[in-house]
Every structure is written in C-alpha cells, then in structure tokens.
Backbone as a chain_set.jsonl record, in Angstrom:
{"seq": "MAISDWPEAERPRERLYQQGPAALSDAELLAIFLRTGLRGCSAVELARRLLSEYGGLRPLLEADRQRFCRSPGLSLARYAQLQATLEMSRRHLQEGLKRGDILGSPEDTRRYLSLQLRSRPHEVFAAIFLDNRHRIIAFRELSQGTINGASVHPREIVREALHINAAAVIFAHNHPSGIAEPSQADISITRRLKETLELIDIRTLDHLIIGDGEVTSLAERGLL", "coords": {"N": [[-28.307, -6.088, 23.143], [-26.771, -3.211, 24.625], [-23.071, -1.98, 24.01], [-22.151, -0.6, 26.318], [-23.113, -2.212, 28.271], [-21.476, -4.317, 28.443], [-19.603, -6.766, 30.148], [-16.621, -4.919, 31.367], [-14.139, -5.936, 30.354], [-14.668, -6.746, 27.918], [-15.281, -5.138, 26.174], [-14.593, -3.357, 22.988], [-12.93, -0.786, 23.151], [-12.063, -1.11, 26.018], [-10.461, -3.317, 25.801], [-8.471, -2.873, 23.991], [-7.287, -0.189, 25.065], [-6.2, -1.909, 27.429], [-4.531, -4.072, 26.52], [-3.752, -3.579, 23.757], [-3.638, -2.621, 20.121], [-3.259, -4.698, 18.634], [-4.46, -6.713, 19.654], [-7.117, -6.814, 19.286], [-9.734, -8.324, 17.592], [-10.596, -7.816, 13.518], [-13.374, -7.081, 13.64], [-13.888, -5.892, 16.06], [-11.846, -3.609, 15.665], [-13.52, -2.368, 14.104], [-15.436, -1.514, 14.726], [-14.737, 0.262, 16.884], [-14.059, 2.488, 15.167], [-16.467, 2.769, 13.919], [-18.213, 3.599, 15.946], [-20.585, 3.887, 16.95], [-23.294, 1.71, 16.443], [-26.632, 0.552, 14.864], [-30.311, 0.462, 15.167], [-30.972, -1.428, 17.687], [-28.522, -3.053, 17.091], [-25.742, -3.307, 18.261], [-22.29, -1.677, 17.818], [-20.271, -3.675, 17.697], [-21.848, -5.687, 16.505], [-23.116, -4.749, 13.944], [-20.302, -3.872, 12.613], [-19.688, -6.885, 12.06], [-21.579, -7.835, 10.272], [-20.93, -5.85, 8.509], [-18.093, -6.402, 7.24], [-18.797, -9.352, 6.715], [-20.864, -8.674, 4.789], [-18.859, -7.249, 2.65], [-16.878, -9.459, 2.427], [-14.665, -9.305, 4.137], [-11.94, -7.165, 5.932], [-10.249, -5.574, 4.295], [-11.577, -5.099, 1.404], [-13.834, -3.527, 2.047], [-12.431, -1.444, 3.107], [-11.594, -0.372, 0.703], [-13.315, 0.346, -0.709], [-15.588, 1.751, -2.651], [-17.067, 5.304, -3.232], [-19.85, 5.449, -3.391], [-20.407, 2.467, -3.378], [-19.979, 2.305, -0.589], [-21.278, 4.219, 0.702], [-24.192, 3.086, 0.408], [-24.501, 0.999, 2.324], [-25.904, -0.313, 5.238], [-25.843, 1.78, 8.051], [-23.141, 3.137, 7.278], [-21.891, 6.165, 5.963], [-21.576, 9.096, 4.574], [-20.352, 10.738, 5.937], [-18.979, 8.964, 7.209], [-17.543, 7.474, 5.443], [-15.746, 10.216, 4.377], [-14.232, 10.319, 7.107], [-13.024, 7.952, 6.989], [-11.456, 7.821, 4.667], [-9.66, 10.11, 5.435], [-8.481, 8.99, 7.361], [-7.198, 6.609, 6.737], [-5.226, 7.895, 4.603], [-3.83, 9.202, 6.41], [-2.453, 7.324, 7.551], [-1.202, 6.483, 5.016], [0.663, 8.728, 5.423], [1.945, 8.507, 7.653], [3.715, 6.233, 6.894], [4.954, 7.192, 5.071], [6.841, 9.232, 5.579], [8.77, 7.531, 7.186], [10.305, 7.238, 5.123], [11.977, 9.247, 3.488], [13.266, 12.225, 1.917], [16.648, 12.693, 1.557], [16.867, 10.246, 3.872], [18.338, 7.346, 4.785], [18.411, 4.364, 3.253], [17.25, 1.672, 4.307], [16.124, -1.052, 5.982], [14.741, -3.433, 4.237], [12.164, -4.374, 4.639], [10.932, -2.102, 5.481], [11.042, -0.681, 2.805], [9.317, -2.349, 1.593], [7.071, -2.068, 3.125], [6.114, 0.194, 2.592], [5.822, 0.423, -0.365], [3.98, -1.036, -0.415], [1.598, 0.051, 0.33], [1.735, 2.349, -1.096], [1.396, 1.514, -3.705], [-0.527, -0.848, -3.771], [-3.719, -1.168, -3.652], [-4.146, 0.167, -6.171], [-6.215, 0.063, -9.132], [-5.528, -0.394, -11.562], [-2.492, -1.136, -13.496], [0.543, 0.42, -11.813], [4.074, 1.879, -13.008], [6.57, 2.647, -10.918], [9.442, 4.273, -8.85], [11.566, 4.169, -6.771], [13.91, 6.8, -6.203], [17.626, 6.79, -5.628], [20.92, 8.512, -3.723], [24.732, 8.149, -4.105], [25.132, 6.867, -1.535], [22.949, 5.634, -0.682], [20.764, 7.056, 0.273], [17.329, 8.442, 0.331], [16.048, 10.093, -2.728], [13.599, 10.786, -4.222], [10.687, 9.139, -4.492], [8.832, 8.547, -7.565], [6.228, 7.906, -9.976], [5.947, 6.496, -12.547], [4.77, 5.8, -14.618], [1.373, 4.2, -16.402], [-0.814, 1.945, -16.451], [-0.479, -1.532, -18.828], [2.367, -2.927, -17.991], [5.001, -2.729, -20.123], [7.404, -2.367, -23.402], [5.967, -0.545, -24.29], [4.86, 1.329, -22.881], [6.523, 2.239, -20.671], [8.932, 4.04, -20.669], [12.173, 3.897, -21.246], [14.075, 5.877, -21.864], [13.026, 8.307, -20.752], [13.04, 7.792, -18.026], [15.788, 7.776, -17.422], [16.526, 10.685, -18.022], [14.909, 11.398, -16.16], [16.223, 10.251, -13.814], [18.929, 11.652, -14.138], [18.397, 14.195, -13.926], [17.751, 14.481, -11.153], [20.174, 13.651, -10.294], [20.501, 10.784, -9.575], [22.106, 8.174, -8.404], [21.534, 5.311, -7.522], [18.646, 2.922, -8.207], [15.579, 1.549, -6.978], [12.915, -0.011, -8.769], [9.044, -0.751, -9.025], [6.081, -2.117, -9.431], [2.61, -2.514, -9.136], [0.679, -5.458, -9.11], [-2.828, -5.484, -10.377], [-4.226, -8.072, -10.026], [-3.775, -9.437, -7.643], [-2.026, -11.139, -7.651], [1.52, -11.753, -7.423], [3.601, -12.406, -8.674], [6.096, -12.177, -11.209], [5.825, -11.17, -14.521], [6.881, -12.199, -17.741], [7.075, -10.075, -19.61], [7.887, -8.042, -17.301], [10.452, -9.072, -16.609], [11.525, -8.619, -18.437], [11.525, -5.954, -19.37], [12.686, -5.073, -17.241], [15.196, -5.579, -17.305], [16.324, -4.732, -19.601], [15.894, -1.95, -18.838], [17.659, -1.78, -16.604], [20.097, -2.5, -18.07], [20.386, -0.086, -20.021], [20.518, 2.08, -17.737], [23.09, 1.361, -16.914], [24.782, 2.084, -18.376], [25.119, 4.891, -18.048], [26.095, 4.687, -15.577], [24.471, 4.196, -13.41], [22.749, 2.377, -10.849], [20.689, -0.796, -10.774], [19.118, -1.64, -8.239], [16.926, -3.344, -7.646], [13.675, -4.784, -8.641], [10.303, -4.536, -7.625], [7.879, -6.352, -7.141], [4.237, -5.579, -6.959], [1.861, -7.6, -4.892], [-1.252, -8.596, -3.725], [-1.005, -8.959, -0.562], [1.6, -9.742, -0.816], [5.157, -9.647, -1.642], [7.092, -9.571, -4.333], [10.632, -10.126, -4.835], [12.699, -9.098, -7.756], [15.238, -9.434, -7.979], [15.917, -10.751, -5.657], [15.188, -13.08, -6.771], [16.823, -13.515, -8.523], [16.729, -12.347, -11.3], [17.332, -10.023, -12.067]], "CA": [[-27.773, -5.538, 24.702], [-25.701, -2.195, 23.977], [-21.74, -2.395, 24.025], [-21.738, -0.16, 27.408], [-23.69, -2.913, 28.835], [-20.966, -5.256, 28.018], [-18.368, -6.307, 31.08], [-15.765, -3.759, 30.895], [-13.027, -6.665, 29.73], [-15.17, -7.898, 26.692], [-15.436, -3.817, 25.204], [-13.352, -3.285, 22.513], [-12.052, 0.24, 23.394], [-11.23, -0.694, 26.902], [-9.678, -4.486, 25.166], [-7.271, -1.739, 23.431], [-6.303, 0.249, 26.187], [-5.357, -3.16, 28.136], [-3.818, -5.184, 25.556], [-3.117, -3.015, 22.777], [-4.921, -2.615, 19.003], [-2.988, -5.992, 17.757], [-5.082, -8.302, 19.974], [-8.754, -6.927, 18.637], [-10.226, -8.916, 16.088], [-11.073, -6.908, 12.543], [-14.445, -6.644, 13.69], [-13.472, -4.845, 17.253], [-11.148, -2.563, 15.361], [-14.133, -1.448, 12.831], [-16.563, -0.903, 15.841], [-14.515, 1.469, 17.389], [-13.923, 3.372, 14.229], [-17.901, 3.026, 13.661], [-18.383, 3.818, 17.27], [-22.195, 3.776, 16.999], [-24.528, 1.184, 15.697], [-28.146, 0.563, 14.518], [-31.329, 0.265, 16.623], [-31.349, -3.002, 17.71], [-27.758, -3.848, 16.465], [-24.601, -2.594, 18.541], [-21.325, -1.57, 16.872], [-19.538, -4.498, 17.245], [-22.632, -6.455, 15.664], [-22.753, -3.646, 12.843], [-18.821, -4.368, 12.283], [-19.421, -7.877, 11.786], [-22.544, -7.789, 9.112], [-20.442, -5.191, 7.21], [-17.258, -7.567, 7.256], [-19.601, -10.542, 5.805], [-21.0, -8.217, 3.443], [-17.932, -6.804, 1.859], [-15.789, -10.462, 2.295], [-13.636, -8.901, 4.56], [-11.582, -5.677, 5.863], [-9.468, -5.042, 3.293], [-12.341, -4.712, 0.461], [-14.684, -2.681, 2.818], [-12.039, -0.221, 3.254], [-11.117, 0.187, -0.722], [-14.792, 0.302, -1.503], [-15.853, 3.376, -3.575], [-17.809, 5.743, -2.018], [-21.092, 5.198, -3.635], [-20.997, 1.588, -2.789], [-19.83, 2.459, 0.881], [-22.824, 4.934, 1.243], [-25.333, 2.261, 0.501], [-24.324, -0.005, 3.302], [-26.599, 0.414, 6.49], [-24.655, 2.199, 9.13], [-22.42, 3.688, 6.759], [-22.541, 7.591, 5.543], [-21.106, 10.118, 3.404], [-19.251, 11.264, 6.97], [-18.102, 8.183, 7.697], [-16.532, 7.583, 4.369], [-14.49, 11.055, 4.627], [-13.637, 9.876, 8.087], [-12.15, 6.655, 6.898], [-10.501, 8.213, 3.629], [-8.712, 10.959, 6.115], [-7.653, 7.701, 8.593], [-6.137, 5.817, 5.408], [-4.564, 9.098, 4.398], [-3.0, 9.618, 7.33], [-1.533, 6.166, 8.074], [0.441, 6.653, 4.16], [1.891, 10.049, 5.186], [2.612, 7.866, 8.457], [4.299, 5.762, 6.513], [5.878, 7.779, 3.893], [7.611, 9.801, 6.817], [9.896, 6.704, 7.338], [10.731, 7.115, 3.933], [11.552, 10.652, 3.054], [14.349, 12.584, 1.174], [17.65, 12.327, 2.608], [16.976, 8.826, 4.586], [19.353, 6.085, 4.149], [17.292, 3.389, 2.991], [17.601, 0.411, 5.435], [15.296, -2.188, 6.405], [13.969, -3.699, 3.345], [10.744, -4.404, 4.63], [10.337, -0.813, 5.35], [10.861, -0.534, 1.543], [8.199, -3.144, 0.636], [5.662, -1.643, 3.333], [6.001, 1.746, 1.863], [5.728, 0.486, -1.581], [2.738, -1.842, -0.704], [0.798, 1.332, 0.846], [1.139, 3.515, -2.226], [0.536, 0.938, -5.339], [-1.379, -2.106, -3.526], [-4.799, -0.859, -4.024], [-4.413, 0.691, -7.871], [-7.311, -0.841, -10.031], [-4.153, -0.459, -12.624], [-0.895, -1.374, -12.897], [1.024, 1.93, -11.899], [5.146, 1.006, -12.51], [7.256, 3.388, -10.154], [10.772, 3.846, -8.566], [12.692, 5.372, -5.59], [15.941, 7.012, -6.658], [18.397, 6.87, -4.667], [22.167, 8.746, -4.368], [25.304, 7.296, -3.742], [25.05, 6.311, 0.146], [21.226, 4.605, -0.667], [19.757, 8.008, 0.578], [16.336, 8.762, -0.823], [16.384, 11.491, -3.231], [12.618, 10.959, -4.774], [9.702, 8.583, -4.95], [8.234, 8.927, -8.75], [4.897, 7.094, -10.319], [6.395, 6.522, -14.015], [3.92, 5.464, -16.145], [0.228, 3.981, -15.913], [-1.107, 0.949, -17.928], [0.076, -2.399, -18.359], [3.94, -2.879, -17.978], [5.721, -3.177, -21.419], [8.152, -1.606, -23.742], [4.94, 1.028, -24.816], [4.246, 2.149, -21.254], [7.627, 2.337, -19.774], [10.324, 4.409, -21.555], [14.002, 3.999, -20.636], [14.74, 7.403, -22.194], [12.544, 9.42, -19.491], [13.877, 7.267, -16.5], [16.787, 8.303, -17.774], [15.749, 11.739, -17.881], [14.648, 11.733, -14.439], [17.129, 10.336, -12.711], [20.234, 12.392, -14.366], [17.722, 15.54, -13.411], [17.617, 14.555, -9.988], [21.441, 13.102, -9.886], [20.419, 9.812, -8.957], [23.156, 7.119, -8.339], [20.677, 4.359, -7.836], [17.074, 3.051, -8.028], [14.531, 0.139, -7.044], [11.878, -0.131, -9.537], [8.398, -1.136, -8.167], [5.086, -2.178, -9.876], [1.363, -3.471, -8.922], [-0.254, -6.587, -9.964], [-4.085, -5.526, -9.562], [-4.84, -9.372, -9.918], [-3.296, -10.021, -6.834], [-0.417, -12.658, -8.029], [2.904, -11.226, -7.391], [4.613, -13.477, -9.806], [6.569, -11.432, -12.305], [5.851, -12.101, -15.999], [8.437, -12.375, -18.689], [7.553, -8.852, -19.857], [8.258, -7.74, -16.642], [11.54, -9.559, -16.376], [12.285, -8.13, -20.087], [11.589, -4.511, -19.211], [13.86, -4.693, -15.769], [17.05, -6.2, -17.501], [16.631, -3.404, -20.44], [16.224, -0.229, -17.873], [19.294, -2.17, -15.908], [21.247, -2.243, -18.878], [20.647, 1.11, -20.087], [20.872, 2.918, -16.82], [24.323, 0.687, -16.602], [25.624, 3.05, -19.51], [25.112, 6.161, -17.345], [26.699, 4.527, -14.125], [23.148, 3.993, -12.622], [22.692, 1.257, -10.296], [19.281, -1.242, -10.705], [19.1, -2.532, -6.992], [15.565, -4.156, -7.443], [12.41, -4.729, -8.817], [9.573, -4.997, -6.455], [6.259, -6.808, -7.501], [3.21, -5.944, -5.345], [0.745, -8.383, -4.579], [-2.26, -8.666, -2.198], [-0.288, -9.456, 0.6], [2.679, -9.981, -0.832], [5.863, -8.96, -2.71], [8.221, -10.515, -4.918], [11.614, -9.141, -5.464], [13.323, -9.721, -8.939], [16.541, -9.374, -6.986], [16.436, -12.243, -4.411], [14.738, -14.642, -7.533], [18.011, -13.859, -9.164], [16.328, -12.167, -12.001], [18.241, -8.834, -12.595]], "C": [[-26.337, -4.323, 24.002], [-24.289, -2.464, 24.407], [-21.338, -1.832, 25.635], [-22.486, -0.819, 28.276], [-22.811, -4.334, 29.019], [-20.063, -5.415, 29.643], [-17.443, -6.096, 30.419], [-14.448, -4.844, 30.092], [-13.555, -7.147, 28.272], [-15.276, -6.562, 25.719], [-14.441, -3.619, 24.417], [-12.005, -2.321, 23.163], [-11.085, 0.108, 24.993], [-9.842, -2.407, 26.729], [-8.336, -3.634, 24.982], [-6.516, -1.221, 24.519], [-5.611, -0.666, 27.126], [-4.091, -3.878, 27.582], [-3.33, -4.645, 24.071], [-3.899, -3.258, 21.255], [-4.774, -3.733, 18.742], [-3.819, -6.89, 18.413], [-6.354, -8.239, 19.799], [-8.716, -7.594, 17.25], [-10.958, -7.635, 15.153], [-12.678, -6.211, 12.939], [-14.354, -5.377, 14.971], [-13.202, -3.638, 16.554], [-12.245, -1.462, 14.152], [-14.947, -0.629, 13.483], [-16.013, 0.318, 16.366], [-14.115, 2.537, 16.279], [-15.587, 3.749, 13.667], [-18.565, 3.923, 14.763], [-20.194, 3.611, 17.585], [-22.733, 2.651, 16.291], [-25.645, 1.242, 15.023], [-29.067, 0.306, 15.663], [-31.363, -0.717, 16.466], [-29.731, -3.762, 17.356], [-26.41, -2.875, 16.742], [-23.491, -2.349, 17.242], [-20.814, -2.561, 16.412], [-20.347, -5.522, 15.943], [-22.961, -5.801, 14.072], [-21.587, -4.223, 11.899], [-19.216, -5.832, 11.342], [-20.286, -8.371, 10.675], [-21.84, -6.922, 7.916], [-19.37, -5.976, 6.704], [-17.704, -8.778, 6.388], [-20.027, -9.772, 4.441], [-20.19, -8.197, 2.31], [-16.797, -8.142, 1.631], [-14.353, -10.162, 3.087], [-13.289, -7.135, 5.055], [-11.05, -4.779, 4.911], [-10.815, -4.521, 1.911], [-13.465, -3.533, 0.889], [-13.616, -1.336, 2.617], [-11.384, 0.44, 2.19], [-12.335, 0.146, -1.504], [-14.648, 1.626, -1.91], [-16.812, 3.825, -2.596], [-19.44, 5.509, -2.604], [-21.613, 3.912, -2.789], [-21.058, 1.456, -1.133], [-21.277, 3.051, 1.081], [-23.83, 3.834, 1.236], [-25.191, 1.51, 1.43], [-24.978, 0.499, 4.56], [-25.395, 0.627, 7.024], [-24.028, 3.018, 9.019], [-22.52, 4.994, 5.911], [-21.56, 8.18, 4.714], [-19.879, 10.564, 4.329], [-18.283, 10.53, 7.005], [-17.096, 7.783, 6.788], [-15.373, 8.822, 4.377], [-13.739, 10.866, 5.703], [-12.495, 8.824, 7.87], [-11.042, 7.123, 5.751], [-9.637, 9.019, 4.345], [-8.169, 9.619, 6.664], [-6.529, 7.172, 7.155], [-4.907, 6.797, 5.161], [-3.276, 9.413, 4.98], [-1.887, 8.511, 7.796], [-0.341, 6.034, 6.689], [0.968, 7.648, 4.635], [2.569, 9.426, 6.488], [3.926, 7.699, 8.148], [5.51, 6.449, 5.755], [7.039, 8.654, 4.593], [8.696, 9.012, 6.825], [10.481, 6.909, 6.011], [10.618, 8.67, 3.15], [13.176, 10.904, 2.111], [15.261, 12.592, 2.054], [17.736, 11.404, 3.646], [17.512, 8.185, 4.305], [18.19, 5.143, 4.311], [17.968, 1.915, 4.095], [16.861, -0.64, 5.33], [14.664, -2.682, 4.944], [12.601, -4.031, 3.224], [10.005, -3.147, 4.724], [9.854, -0.402, 4.151], [9.34, -1.307, 0.978], [6.73, -2.64, 1.27], [5.345, -0.379, 2.704], [5.377, 1.388, 0.432], [4.272, -0.304, -1.611], [1.809, -0.909, -0.823], [0.543, 2.01, -0.046], [0.545, 2.495, -3.459], [-0.384, -0.461, -4.995], [-2.821, -1.909, -4.084], [-5.049, -0.244, -5.058], [-5.271, 0.031, -8.089], [-6.291, -0.824, -11.067], [-3.292, -0.755, -12.65], [0.01, 0.562, -13.161], [2.628, 1.453, -11.732], [6.02, 2.583, -11.773], [8.387, 3.251, -9.659], [11.247, 4.933, -7.531], [14.129, 5.782, -6.087], [16.623, 7.435, -5.572], [20.106, 7.755, -4.697], [23.264, 7.62, -3.871], [25.708, 6.607, -2.465], [23.653, 5.694, 0.482], [20.594, 5.879, 0.214], [18.463, 8.116, -0.077], [16.451, 10.094, -1.256], [14.594, 11.445, -3.75], [11.823, 9.56, -5.109], [8.963, 9.072, -6.264], [7.089, 7.777, -9.366], [5.565, 7.659, -12.043], [5.611, 6.285, -15.141], [2.763, 4.443, -15.06], [-0.124, 2.98, -16.616], [-0.195, -0.488, -17.24], [1.508, -2.148, -18.847], [4.417, -3.405, -19.276], [6.512, -2.009, -22.06], [7.193, -0.528, -23.973], [5.357, 1.482, -23.748], [5.441, 2.594, -20.589], [8.448, 2.734, -21.013], [11.605, 4.91, -20.769], [14.228, 5.434, -20.662], [14.006, 8.436, -20.967], [12.763, 8.735, -18.42], [15.161, 7.77, -16.686], [17.339, 9.847, -17.202], [15.965, 12.177, -16.512], [15.725, 11.38, -13.68], [18.628, 10.887, -12.763], [19.79, 13.843, -13.871], [17.899, 15.427, -11.508], [19.23, 14.081, -9.344], [21.11, 11.624, -9.03], [21.624, 8.596, -9.034], [22.703, 5.463, -8.141], [19.206, 4.185, -8.125], [16.572, 1.706, -7.996], [13.217, 0.586, -8.163], [10.765, -1.067, -8.799], [6.913, -0.955, -9.391], [3.914, -3.031, -9.47], [1.046, -4.659, -9.828], [-1.722, -6.407, -9.511], [-4.534, -7.035, -9.195], [-4.715, -9.947, -8.658], [-1.904, -10.681, -6.615], [0.511, -11.515, -7.946], [4.158, -11.699, -8.129], [4.893, -12.648, -11.097], [6.586, -12.292, -13.599], [6.888, -11.539, -16.747], [8.617, -10.607, -19.28], [8.221, -7.967, -18.805], [9.831, -7.838, -16.017], [12.498, -8.708, -17.624], [12.723, -6.563, -20.017], [12.603, -4.235, -18.053], [14.957, -4.794, -16.293], [17.051, -5.06, -19.036], [16.664, -1.788, -19.632], [17.322, -0.707, -17.401], [20.382, -1.692, -17.187], [21.302, -0.676, -19.676], [20.936, 2.152, -19.038], [22.414, 2.455, -16.197], [25.339, 2.108, -17.402], [25.73, 4.297, -18.729], [25.274, 6.19, -15.787], [25.551, 4.855, -12.695], [23.105, 2.774, -11.583], [21.306, 0.681, -9.924], [19.633, -1.995, -9.452], [18.077, -3.532, -6.747], [14.641, -3.726, -8.199], [11.251, -5.496, -7.931], [8.293, -5.66, -7.498], [5.36, -6.887, -6.666], [2.424, -6.8, -5.834], [-0.593, -7.966, -3.92], [-1.685, -9.506, -1.219], [1.222, -9.746, 0.654], [3.651, -9.336, -1.787], [6.933, -9.537, -2.9], [9.423, -9.654, -5.371], [12.647, -10.169, -6.382], [14.918, -9.918, -8.31], [16.844, -10.746, -6.449], [16.016, -13.423, -5.555], [15.986, -14.572, -8.328], [17.61, -13.524, -10.785], [16.787, -10.73, -13.23], [19.318, -9.046, -13.493]], "O": [[-25.386, -4.543, 23.252], [-24.244, -3.301, 25.309], [-20.422, -2.394, 26.237], [-22.709, -0.151, 29.285], [-23.287, -5.307, 29.604], [-19.851, -4.393, 30.294], [-17.147, -6.592, 29.332], [-13.848, -4.3, 29.165], [-12.858, -7.879, 27.569], [-15.356, -6.791, 24.512], [-13.316, -3.657, 24.915], [-10.858, -2.621, 23.496], [-10.045, 0.699, 25.28], [-8.766, -2.534, 27.315], [-7.345, -3.727, 25.707], [-5.41, -1.616, 24.887], [-4.539, -0.321, 27.622], [-3.008, -4.14, 28.105], [-2.584, -5.318, 23.361], [-4.784, -4.113, 21.25], [-5.826, -4.328, 18.507], [-4.001, -7.954, 17.821], [-7.015, -9.254, 20.018], [-8.008, -7.471, 16.25], [-11.639, -6.735, 15.644], [-13.048, -5.088, 12.597], [-14.691, -4.204, 14.807], [-13.971, -2.68, 16.634], [-11.986, -0.387, 13.61], [-15.241, 0.529, 13.186], [-16.674, 1.356, 16.343], [-13.811, 3.623, 16.773], [-15.868, 4.809, 13.109], [-19.341, 4.839, 14.49], [-20.684, 3.128, 18.606], [-22.46, 2.815, 15.102], [-25.682, 2.292, 14.383], [-28.737, 0.014, 16.812], [-31.687, -1.234, 15.396], [-29.706, -4.993, 17.352], [-25.996, -2.009, 15.971], [-23.678, -2.676, 16.07], [-20.694, -2.758, 15.203], [-19.845, -5.961, 14.908], [-23.008, -6.573, 13.114], [-21.733, -4.817, 10.831], [-19.062, -5.861, 10.121], [-19.837, -9.332, 10.049], [-22.033, -7.124, 6.717], [-19.602, -6.366, 5.56], [-17.018, -9.146, 5.435], [-19.674, -10.101, 3.309], [-20.434, -8.782, 1.255], [-15.91, -7.988, 0.792], [-13.251, -10.619, 2.786], [-13.973, -6.155, 4.757], [-11.297, -3.585, 4.74], [-10.744, -3.332, 1.602], [-13.877, -2.729, 0.052], [-13.998, -0.326, 2.026], [-10.742, 1.479, 2.343], [-12.392, -0.049, -2.718], [-13.781, 2.437, -1.584], [-17.274, 3.257, -1.606], [-20.208, 5.401, -1.648], [-22.54, 3.874, -1.981], [-21.862, 0.772, -0.5], [-22.233, 2.427, 1.542], [-24.376, 3.706, 2.331], [-26.314, 1.012, 1.512], [-24.686, 1.622, 4.974], [-24.308, 0.099, 6.791], [-23.871, 3.837, 9.925], [-23.36, 4.893, 5.017], [-20.704, 7.462, 4.197], [-18.741, 10.749, 3.897], [-17.097, 10.85, 6.915], [-15.919, 7.709, 7.14], [-14.186, 8.496, 4.383], [-12.548, 11.151, 5.574], [-11.382, 8.816, 8.395], [-9.858, 6.825, 5.91], [-8.491, 8.764, 3.975], [-7.128, 9.288, 6.097], [-5.364, 7.455, 6.874], [-3.759, 6.496, 5.488], [-2.183, 9.723, 4.506], [-0.774, 8.745, 8.267], [0.837, 5.704, 6.828], [2.145, 7.661, 4.275], [3.762, 9.709, 6.596], [4.922, 8.301, 8.551], [6.715, 6.23, 5.879], [8.143, 8.693, 4.051], [9.742, 9.573, 6.498], [11.637, 6.493, 6.089], [9.683, 9.146, 2.506], [13.965, 10.026, 1.763], [14.98, 12.518, 3.25], [18.648, 11.605, 4.447], [17.411, 8.099, 3.081], [17.31, 5.118, 5.171], [19.108, 1.528, 4.349], [17.06, -1.259, 4.284], [13.817, -1.849, 4.618], [11.933, -4.035, 2.19], [8.87, -2.956, 4.288], [8.738, 0.099, 4.016], [8.532, -0.864, 0.162], [5.655, -2.637, 0.671], [4.201, -0.086, 2.355], [4.418, 2.069, 0.068], [3.524, -0.251, -2.588], [1.144, -0.843, -1.857], [-0.599, 2.451, -0.179], [-0.532, 2.67, -4.028], [-0.897, -1.079, -5.927], [-3.076, -2.586, -5.08], [-6.235, 0.068, -5.168], [-5.402, -0.875, -7.266], [-6.484, -1.918, -11.597], [-2.83, -0.765, -11.51], [0.048, 1.401, -14.061], [2.895, 0.788, -10.73], [5.876, 3.609, -12.437], [8.801, 2.101, -9.808], [11.256, 6.164, -7.563], [15.148, 5.116, -6.27], [16.276, 8.277, -4.744], [20.625, 7.649, -5.808], [22.957, 6.529, -3.389], [26.635, 5.797, -2.465], [23.282, 5.336, 1.6], [19.735, 5.466, 0.993], [18.527, 7.822, -1.271], [16.807, 11.051, -0.569], [14.217, 12.595, -3.524], [12.315, 8.856, -5.992], [8.386, 10.144, -6.081], [7.34, 6.622, -9.021], [5.612, 8.793, -12.52], [5.811, 6.541, -16.329], [2.871, 4.067, -13.893], [0.348, 3.079, -17.748], [0.374, -0.686, -16.167], [1.835, -1.422, -19.785], [4.205, -4.597, -19.499], [6.462, -0.879, -21.574], [7.692, 0.588, -23.825], [6.403, 2.131, -23.765], [5.234, 3.517, -19.801], [8.631, 2.076, -22.037], [11.891, 5.857, -20.036], [14.521, 6.105, -19.672], [14.692, 9.286, -20.399], [12.56, 9.522, -17.495], [15.567, 8.33, -15.667], [18.181, 10.114, -16.345], [16.76, 12.926, -15.944], [16.181, 12.193, -12.875], [19.434, 10.73, -11.845], [20.642, 14.628, -13.455], [18.163, 16.405, -10.808], [19.469, 14.138, -8.138], [21.519, 11.487, -7.876], [21.857, 8.251, -10.192], [23.407, 4.535, -8.54], [18.518, 5.193, -8.287], [16.961, 0.821, -8.757], [12.738, 1.717, -8.089], [11.154, -1.992, -8.086], [6.725, 0.064, -10.056], [4.107, -4.246, -9.429], [1.168, -4.714, -11.052], [-2.068, -6.971, -8.473], [-5.159, -7.223, -8.151], [-5.428, -10.918, -8.405], [-1.063, -10.691, -5.717], [0.218, -10.41, -8.403], [5.344, -11.37, -8.085], [4.014, -12.467, -11.939], [7.022, -13.42, -13.828], [7.615, -10.595, -16.438], [9.674, -9.985, -19.394], [9.063, -7.162, -19.204], [10.344, -7.04, -15.232], [13.675, -8.349, -17.662], [13.769, -6.042, -20.403], [13.261, -3.195, -18.02], [15.866, -4.11, -15.823], [18.182, -4.687, -19.346], [17.35, -0.801, -19.899], [18.282, -0.025, -17.76], [21.21, -0.782, -17.183], [22.422, -0.202, -19.864], [21.595, 3.125, -19.402], [22.895, 3.019, -15.214], [26.27, 2.792, -16.977], [26.842, 4.791, -18.92], [24.915, 7.042, -14.974], [25.677, 5.407, -11.602], [23.994, 2.038, -12.01], [20.644, 1.242, -9.051], [20.405, -2.949, -9.549], [18.18, -4.412, -5.893], [14.566, -2.542, -8.527], [11.251, -6.686, -7.617], [8.029, -5.183, -8.602], [5.286, -7.745, -5.787], [2.205, -6.882, -7.042], [-0.765, -6.775, -3.66], [-1.936, -10.708, -1.137], [1.923, -9.931, 1.648], [3.227, -8.579, -2.659], [7.69, -9.982, -2.036], [9.308, -8.678, -6.112], [13.156, -11.263, -6.136], [15.468, -11.004, -8.493], [17.725, -11.56, -6.726], [16.408, -14.575, -5.367], [16.286, -15.631, -8.88], [18.076, -14.307, -11.613], [16.667, -10.526, -14.438], [19.998, -8.094, -13.877]]}, "num_chains": 1, "name": "protein.A"}
C-alpha cells in the first residue's frame, strides 16, 4: 500500500506537521528524506530495510559514496542531497559559535565540537581560541593522527594563539573507537599544553574527548 493510501494521521509528513519532527521514528524521518520507495515497497518500508541493513541511522548517514549507492533505492543524486543536508546542519550549528560570540552554554560547545569531530575516521586535535571575555576568535584543527607528543606541537599552538591574540583555549579531539575515556597520553599532553600556555598567560579552560554520543571533559574530571 502506498503511503498516500494510509490514514492521514499515520503518514510521516502529516505527523511531522502536527506533532513536530521529534515525534517521528528514524524510519519515518528517513522516509521523508527518500520521498519515494521502490516498486511494491513504500518509502517507510524502504527506510526500515535500509536502517536494518546499515544497523541504524548514523551508519547510514556516514556511509561512503560507494556503499551508499550500492543499496537499493539509493543513488548518487540522493547521496549528494544527503551530504548537502548534513553540511547545512553543520553550518547551522556553527553559526551559533562564530567569531565575536561569547561562549555561553557548555552544551552548545559540546554539540558543536561533536558535530565537527565525531564522524572523523582518524583522530583530529582541535581548539577553540577565545579572548579574555570568552568571546570566540577561531576554531582550528591543529593536527591529525594519534594524539601524542609527536603529533601535537606546543610550539605551533603557542604561535597560533599569539598570532590571533587569544587569552584562553578549549582543546578537543575525537576517539574514532567511540569511547570517550581519556588516555594517559591525552592527560599528559593536555597538562603539557596547559603549562606551556600559562607561561604566556593563556588559560586552558578544558579538553573535551569526543566519543560516540558522549563527550568527556577533563576539567570536570579534575584532570587539568
């Protein structure tokens, strides 16, 4: 049965209009994105098949182009549409953390850094540089690869901080494993960076470890 033949109260779009997007299941949201299904298979049924095939919504959204386009009902055009939608989401959140804004809610900062770093296939070490009123100056990706003394260079971070006249910094990096527990190397390099930056009166406010659906704060753990 086509979705158009369903009772109006059960159709994903009508439910979204009446109850808002948060009321919809993953399959219903994906069905709205797909718009159409396959012969003998509605968009909602196709969405359920895809979620089962990929093991959930996130693995589907993060699939590479080749795998995505191999799935029945998906295509290069839909891949492009999905990537554009995801990028608009990133930019929408990024507008909440732009130059000159005062860093407010810690939760906004966590969401922003999660969106930037969570899905990376390798570790990325980054920082938000702030002025003395905690207004944002810049977000910078500082290194890629395993976080240790060889990949994170305090001298380069000091140079960048001085160049943009930062007074404080929040560090962050992702764990591709999805586990947000800080390693001993994470703690060691954070303390080394903090000590180095203190020499030039730049405060290290936090170091956030980005995992799969969770973020760990070294400051909250008392590890700075």
